[in-house]
N, C-alpha and C positions, 0 to 999 in steps of 0.2 A: 342402569343401576339394579341390582338382583332385588328380585321381589322374596323378601324377608317376611315370613309368618313368625309372630311372638307367641311362643307358649305360655299360656294362663298363670302357670304355676312353674317351681324350679324342679327338672325331672333328673333322673338318675342319669348319669354318665353313660351315654354308649355311643359307639360310632355311627357317625354321621350326622350329629347334633352340630347347630352352627351356632357359636358365640359372638353376637355383636359387640364391638367394643368403639368407645369412642363416641363424639361427637361429629353431626355432618362436616365434611363425610364419613361413614362408618367403614369400620374395618373387620371382616368375619374371619373367624376363625373355625375350620370345621377338623372336628374330632375324627381321626381314620383309625385308632386302637385304643381301647382301654385296657391298662393292667392293674396289679395290686397298687404299687407307689407311683405311678405317674402314666400319664396318654399320649400318645402321639399325635399330631396338630399339622394342618398347612391352611395357610392362609389363601383364602378365594375370592372369588369377585364376579363379573361379568364373565356370561359363558366362552365369551373371543380370548379371554385371558388364561383359558387351561393350557395353551402350547406352552405357557412360559412358567406353570406351575413348580414350585421347589418341592423337593422329597420332603416328608412328614418326619417333622422333628419333637425328642421328647421336651414334654412338661411335666415336672413335678403336681402332683394333686394338689398339693396345699398352695404352689403359686395360679395351680388353674383357679381353683377357689375364692384365692384373693383376687384375682380377675374378676370373677365373675360377680364379685360384691360389690364391686366399683358402681357408683349411682349410674351410669349411662351404659352398664352393661345389662345385655338381656338374653337369654335363649332362645332357641327357634328353629327353624325349618326353612331352606331356602329351596324354592320353588324351581322343579326340571323346567329346561325350555321346550317349548312344543315338540321339538323335532325328538327330544329324548324320552317323551313321554306317551309314545304310540309303540307297541308292539309292531313289527315287520311282520309281513304274510310267511307262511310256511313256505317253503321253497323258493322263496324270491330273491333275488340278486342282493336286496338289502340285508335279509336273514343269512345268506351265505356270509358275507360281510364281517356281519357281528359273529358269528360263530368262529369264523377264522381269527378274529381280534380274540376272541376269548381264549380261545385254544393256544394260543402266543404268550398270555400272563396268567391263564387259570392256576399253573403250577407255583407260578409267584406268589399270587394271594394266598395260599395254601401255605407256604414258607412264612410268609411275613405273619401269620400269626403267631410265630413263636418270639419273645422280645428280643430275646440275641440277635435274631436275625435282622433287625430294623438299625442295630449300628453301622457307621457310616462304611465301614470295611466289609462289613457282610453281605450290606444292601449292593452297595455295587459289584460287589465280585458276582452274585445272584445273578445280578443283570446280565452280566458279561456269561456267566454260562449258561444262560438260559437264550441268548443270542447265538452262540456257539452251536448250540443243540438245536435249533430252530433253523440256522443259517441265515439269520437276519442279523440286521444294522442294530446295535447297542443303544443309540439313539430312537430309534423306531419301539424296540422293547419298552424303554424306560416312558417316552411318550405317552406311549398306550396305557401302561401300569398308573401313572401320575394322573393321565385321566379318569379312570377307573376310581382312586380316590378323590378327586377332586369334584364330582359329582355326586357325593355320598356311598360309594362301595357297589351301586349297581351295575348288571350287568349291560343294560341299557346304554348306560355312559359311553358305551364304546361304538355305539352309532355315531353316523359323522352329522357334523353341524350343516345347514344349509352354507353353501359357498360364499363368499365374499362378490363384490361386484369386481368384473373382468372387463379389463378394456375394452371398450367397443359395445358392449352391452348396456341396455337402457334401464336396468333396474331400479336406477336414482329418478324414475319418471317423474314428474310432478303430479301428483294425485289429490288436489287440494279440489277440482271439480268434481271429485267422487265421494269428496268428505272423508276421507282418510286420514290421517295422521301425516304430516311431513315427513318425509324420510331422515332418519339420522346415520351419520356417518358411522362406517364399520372400523374394526382395526383397534391396534393398541393406540393409545394416545402419547403423548409426549410425556417427558419428565416435569416439561412446564406448567401441565395443563392444572398443578396446586396452585399455581401465581398466577398465569394470564388464562385461565379457565381453560375448558374445553375446545376441541378445535371441529366446530362442528360444517367446515366447507366440504361439498359435496361435489367431486369431479365431472364436469358432465360431458359430451361427444363435443361442442365448439370447443372447450377446454384442451381436450386432447389433440386437437388440431393445432391450437395454437403451440403446442409444446412442440409438435412434429414441425410448424414452420418455420417457429424462432430457431430449431435445430438445423434445418435446411438451410437456413439465410445464413448462419454463423460457418456451417460449412461451406459454404459458398466464397466466404471472404478467405478460409483458410483453415488450418488443423484447429480442431476443439476439441476440448475435455467437457462431458456432460455435467461435470460439476460446474463447469463456467457456463453453460449454457443455460442450467438451473437459474441461477444469479440472474443472468440477462432475461429469462423468461419472467421471472418474477418484475423485474425494473421495467419491462417494455410492456409485451404481452398482458401477463396479470391485471398490471396496471391500468392500462387500456378498459380491460372487459369489468373488472371489479375494483373501481376507484376508492369506494369507500372501506373495502376492507383492506385495500392496499397501505391507505393511511392510516386506517388503526394496527396494522403489522409495523409499519415504520416507525408508529409513535409508541410500539415496546404494548401496547394495550392486546392484544392477542398474540397465540404462538403462529408459527408458518402455517398458511394457508394449504400450500402443496409442498410439501416434503420432497427431499432431495432423492427418497427410493421411490416415491411415487414417480417422480417425473421419468427415471430411468426404467423404471416397469414398463411405462407405458411407452417410451420410446422403443424399449425392447418389442413389444408388442405391437405397434402400428409402422415404424419408419421404414421406410420403403427408400432406397437413395441409389442412384447411378453409380457405375463404378469408379468414375473421377472420384464425387465426393464422397464414396466408402473411405476414400485414402486418407480425408482428412479426419477420420474419426480416431482420435486416443483414446487410449485407456492407462487407466494407472498398474503398473505392476505391483501385484498382490505380494505382501511380506509374507515371506515362508514360515515368518514364527520369530516372537519374542527371544532373543538370548542375550541381551543383557550384558555383551562381552564389554562394552565401551563404557567404561565406569568413573565415576567424578563424586569424591565425597559431598562437594557442596558448589554452591555459584561462586564463583571469581577465582577457582583452583585451576582449573584446566579451559584452557582456549585452544580451539580447534581453528586455523587458519588455512586458505587457499586461495588461489586466482584464476578466473576463467576467463578466455573469452566470449566476451557478449555478442549473441546472434543480432548483433542491431549497427547497421550503416548510420555515420554521423556525416553531415555536409555542412558547411555555410549557407547562408542566406544569402549571400551575394548572388551577383549576376555579372558573369554565369557562375552557379554554384561550383565549390570544391570540394571534393570528397575526403573527408577527415578521415576515413577507413572507422574500422571496429575499436571499441575501447576494450582496455581489460579492466575487470570488477575483481575486488579484494574484497571478501567477506571475513569476517572474526566473531567467531560464536562460542555462546558458552556451552561446555558439554554438561551439566547438571539438570540446566533448566532448558536449555534450548535457544536461551535468548540472544539474541542479533545485537554482539555490543559495537561492532563499527561496520560500516560497507563505503567503501572506497569506489570511486571510478576514474580510469585516468587514459590518457589517448598515449602517452609513452610506455615504451617498451617495459617489460618487467624485471624489478631490480629492486635492491634493497631499500632505497631512495622512495619507491611507494611503498613498500612495505612500512618504512616509516612512518609516513601520512596515515595509513589505515589503522596504526597503533594510536596514531596520535587523535586521530577523530574519536578513538573508542571514551576516552576519558576527558573530553571537554564539550562544553556546552553547546546542545543543538543549535539553541535558539539563536547564539552571536554566529555561527558558522553557515549555517544554511540561509536563515534570512535574506541575506546579501543576493543569493544567487535565486531569492524570487522561491524557495521552497516552504512552503506552509506547515513547518514541524516546531514543536515546542518540547522542554525538556521533561513535562509532563506526560508525554503521550509517548516520546522516547527516552526515556531516564540516561542518565550518564552512567557510563559503568564505571568499573574499577581496574587496574592492573592485574594481569594473572601472576601466578607463581609457574606457571608450565605453559607454554604454547607448544602445540603440537602441529607441523606443518608436513608436508610432505617432501619428495626429494628435487625438488625446483630449481632450476640455478639460483633464483632470486630468493630462495630461503636457505641455502647450502651454500653462498657465497662468504667468504673470509670476512666481508663487512657485517653482513647478519649475525656470523658467531660473535667475532668483535665486540658489537655495538648491543645486541641482548644480551648474551650471555655474561661477558666480561662487563660491559658499562651498565648497564641496567640489570644486573643479576638475575635475570629473568632464566628459567632451564628450560633446552629446547630439547624434544625428544622426537627426531625426524623417524620416519616410517622406515621399516626394510624395503626393499626395491621389491615391486609388483606386489604392494599390498594396501590397496585403495582403502577398503574395509575398514583399516583402523582409524580413520576420520569419517566413518560412514556418516556422522551427524551433518557436517559444514557440504559432505558430495550430495545427500538428500537435498539441501537447502539450496544447492546452485543447480539442480534438476528442478526445483520447484521456479525459484526465480527465472528460469528460462522459458518453463512452460506459462507462469503468470505473464512477462513480458510476449509472449508469441500468441496467448489471447488477449494482449490490450488493444489490439487493433492498430497499432500509431506507424505510420510510415518508417520504410525502411527496417521492420524487423523479419527475421524469418524463422521458422521454426524447426526444421531438420537440418542437420550437419549436411555440407554439399559433399555426398559422393556417389551420387548418379545422376544421369541428366536431369532428370525432372529435378529434383531439390537443387542445383546448380543453376538451374533455369529461375529456379525461384529467388535464389540468392541476387542473380543477376537483378530481377525485378525488383526486388528490396531495395539494392542500390540504386536504381533506378529513380525510386520513389523516395528516397531519402530526404527529408527536409528537416531532421530534430535536430539539435546542438546538444553539446555535452552537458550543458544545464539541464536539459529537459530531458535527459536520459537519466540522470541524476535523480532528478524529482521522482521519477516513473521508478527508480530501483528503491528512494527513501519512502514510497508509498508502499510498495511491497512488504519492506521491512517492519515496518510501523503494523501492518494489517498482520505479519507474522506473529511479530511481540504479542498482539491482543487477541489471538485466535486461540482455543482450545486446542491443548496439543495432547496426543494419546500416551506417550509417554508419560507425561505429568499426570493422568489420570490412574496410572498404577503405584503413584508414589504417597500410600499412606499418611505418611507426616502430612502433606497437604490437606488433605481429607479432614485429619485431625483438627488442623487446625485453623479449616473455614476459607482456606487459600482457594481462588479459582484456578483452575489448571491451565492456566497461561503463561507463557514464557516469561511477561513481564512480572507479574503479581508474583510466579514462582522464585524470580531473580531477588526481589526486592526484599520477598520474605525470608530468603535464605539468607542474604547478607546478614540481617539485623538478628535472626534468631539462631542458627546453625552456628557454632564453636568450633573449635580445634580442627581450623582449617588452614593450610600452607597459604603465605599470602607474598605479596611482593615487596622486598625489604625497603624499597624506596618510597619517599612521600609523590603525592602526585605531581607537586610543581617541580621539583626534583625531574620526574617522569616527562614534564612538560618541557623544559629545559634542553635535557638529552635529546629528544624527539624533534626539535626545530633542524629546518636546514640551514647549510651554511653557504652564503653566497658573500659576494662583493658589492659595496655601496660607495657613493662619496658625497661627503656635506663640505659646505661651502657657505657663507652667509646666514647663517644660524638654519640652514633648512638641509636637511638629508635628502638624497636623490638615488630613487631606485628605481631603475628600469624606467628612465626620464620620466619618474611620476617623484612630485615631494611629500615628504614626510615632515612633521611639525614637531616639537619638543612635547611630550606627555606627563614627563615627571622630573623631580629634581637634577637625577644626574642626566637626563637627555637634556634640558634647559642649561646644564652647565657646559656639557659639551657644547651646544650651540654657542654659547657665549663666546668660547676662546677658538671658534672657527674662524679662518680667514676668506678673503674674495679668494685665494686659489683655491679649487676642490682639493680635497684630500681623501683617499681611498680608505675606507675602514671595513673591518670585520662586522658582518649582520648574521641575526638568526632570525628565522621567519616561518610561517607556516603557510605555505603558497595556496593552500585551501582556503585561510583565511587574511588575505593580505594586506589586511586596513592596519595591522601592527607589524612592527618591525622594530627589534633588539639589538645593542650594541651590548657584547659580554663587557663583564667588567668585574675585575678580579678580588675588587677592594670593598666590594658592595652589592647593592641591586644596582641589576641592569639597566642602563637607558634605555626607554622605551619611548619610541615615537609614531604619531598616528597619521593616516592620512585624512585630509580633509575631507569634508561632506562631499564638495563638487568635486574633486577627483575621484572618490569614492562611487559616484553615481557614473562618471566613464565607463568604470567596468563592469559595474552592475550586471548579474547574472551570467557572467563568463570569471571563471576559474582562469589562474596563471598557465596551467597546461594547454587549456584550449588556446589562449592568448598567443602563446609559444608554439603551439600546432600549425596557427594561421600567419606565424609572424612572417613567412615567404610570401605570401598571398597577399597580405598588409602592403608591404612593399611594393609589388606589382601592381596595387590597385593603385599606390600612392605617385609610383614613378610615372604611371598611363594617364593620371588626372592632370600631372605636373606637366606632361609633355602635350597633350591634347590642348592644355589653356594657355601654353606660351606658343603653339604653333597659331591658336586662334587671335592672339593679340600681335603677334609678327604679320599675320596676312592682314588684319584691319589694317596696320599700319601701311602696309605698302599697297592696298587698295585705295585708301585716302590719299597718298601725297603721290602716287605715280601718275604721271600722262604720258600719251602716244607719242614716241619718238626719244625719250629720254631715261636715263637709266634713275633705277630707284631713288638714289643718293640725290642727283640732281635735280630730279622732279619734287624732293621733299625741300631741298632748300630752294628752289625759286617758288615754290606755292607758301612756302613757309613765308618767304620775305614779300610776297605780293598781299597775303594776309595780313602783315603787319602794316604795310605800308597803303595801301589801299585803304583801308575800314577806317572810318572816321574816329576821331578820339571821342570818348565820352563823356558827356557833360554832365557837371553836378548842378540839381537844380534846387531850389528853395525847399523848404520841409514840406508845405505844402503840395506842392506839385510833384513833387517826390513819392507820397503817401499816394496820391493819384496815379502815378506812371504805376507803383509796385500792385495796386487794384487793378491795375486795366489788364497787367501783364499774365496775374493770378486768374482774371476770368476767361484768360484766351487759352490759357491753361484745362481751365475745367471744363471748356465745352470741346476740346479734344480729346477729353477723357469718357467725357458722356456722347461723342460721336457726334456732336451738331457742329456746324457751319461756325466759323469764326469771324465771318465777313461783316456780322452785326455789330459785333465786341471792336473790330479795327477802324471800323468807320465813324462809328462813333461810340463818343464814351459810357459807359453802363450811368446808371443814375447814381448808384453811389461812388463814383469817381466824382464830379462838380464839387468844388471848393465853396464851403459854407462861409457865410458871411461873417463870424467869430474869427475863421483864419484869415481871412483876407486883411482884417483889421490889424489883427495881432503882426503878420508879414509886413505890413506899411510900418508900422509904428517901430518895430526892429528896424527897418530902413534909414529911417528918421534916426534912430542912436548911432547905428552907424556913421551917417553922415556927419553929425555932431562930435563925433570921436576923431574922424578922420583931421576935421576943421582945426578942433583942438590940438591935436600935435603938430598941424602945419604953423601955428603962429608961437610954437617952442624953437 
């Protein structure tokens, strides 16, 4: 907080005065020039903020007086920092630096005494001219000049301030034992300081060591970016050492304690790794500059689409495992908002059939589609999109096929704008997204992922290791892809930060918020001509199924009627199966439609029990494993039949006879030699049942069964009432026989 001294009376306007305005936290306006009709001033604050000072701007005197007349306003002076209030010794190095800095801007200070030179054009032109004259950088000249005005127009303002803490120094040592006040964090505060408070966390030597250890740990696992390592450090090392601060940070009560810039700076200063680990350090390719060549008027107008091979090996979880290969990832992104509308992953070769599924995923419910695959995503976290007016693909075979042109252009009425050959920057947005997804997948650390394209022996060896370690299924890969897409849609984007229309509307610069806001408020956009229901029907896949006895069968699974047309179709079905044409979404196979030209389509629903059989597995993955499933079935059936045949052979075969003769002989002996089973009275039958059960229990518990066979257990003795009942029954039977004999 600057040290501000209030003047007791209203002073005359002179250069160097400071006007404090607003309630806490206050703002400070320093006057740099005063003329007849206006004054020039700049906003100032802590000494550390001098590096970010802006050029003086004009303020009419009437506006300045109105601002000073507000109740919270006060004129005063800002006290110079101690380092700028001491004249350096003559002929010292500091004095030489001061003279050099003053000589750099002295001519400009004199030139800016004229009001006409303070305009934007003249100000910048004079700074560039002075930089050329002194063979200096324009940025250095500008910052030195603004520093002069920032501290009140004194020559001592050009003295250097004490440097901040550098990595490895102990300037932040705890001085509580000496009675000194605790140290304060230096440097620029975050923009969230007004909402979450100041960041007072101080990085010490043990924290720097934690950062280095975290980055080395990740490098040992594979290629790593510093941004990913920064998040991993906060989640593990920082959480273990500063649990209380971590809990507040996660609860969004304080700003980020260790920023990504701090993390990078400390690593650059202290990281020392071997050549093998250094190969795993990844850096972002710096953008040469924003050109704005890829344009769109608003969301939902132009989508970019592309397919890429995922750097991920998928296998089945069977024993032995079966390598399913690398999947193909389809991405559909809105050009204006950078919102990912659709993400689809498949094990099939690239074709229009797969593009159809990618388009279908774009505007259907996320919850209904992904919950069956065990993917936790809602329509709130990933909103449903709308069909575009234009799709921009590259010249891949799946996008340039006749089926693509016929279905998308002629049937769906969506314009295609394929790129010219060798022009990938025409859809740079989706290309950048693909790079980001591959980077995030490589940093996830899951089994089967490899970071680099196999081009040399080292990268080929890494690819083979990934294939050997892969244990992920297609659904698990889809879950990882959806998590990355949802994070992208809810993360701030630098392009959206430049859209002033979003800033004016108070919309956060995330693809999700920009996409939803643009759909509601931007008018005059091209839109797709058909309705969402029409697109849903046109994008469904076609296949064959059979219906019999009121049940529709598809892929050996039953589907039951779910609406009136389906119920009517089921009532008229016969016992003999009849083939019918069906439409379905293979990524959501719980529903099947039978087209009907006279009304609503017949809708059949998979029962809950059948749906559980394929929970977590898509039809594409099931078809990819069809051969392996058939092999497992045949192997199990063969082994079971061999075991049954061998058991029968061992049971019925005796030495010196064939298997058939032994079986017949033993069977005859067993039937003839075994005494016929006696039928006991009810009381004796109950006793025999209890005795046999006791013998079986003794065998299960590993006890000797002699006691149970030699003597009956106590509970097996016949009660008196049962004996009396049996005697009464025998007497009644005797009377009945006697009565019948008389007749």
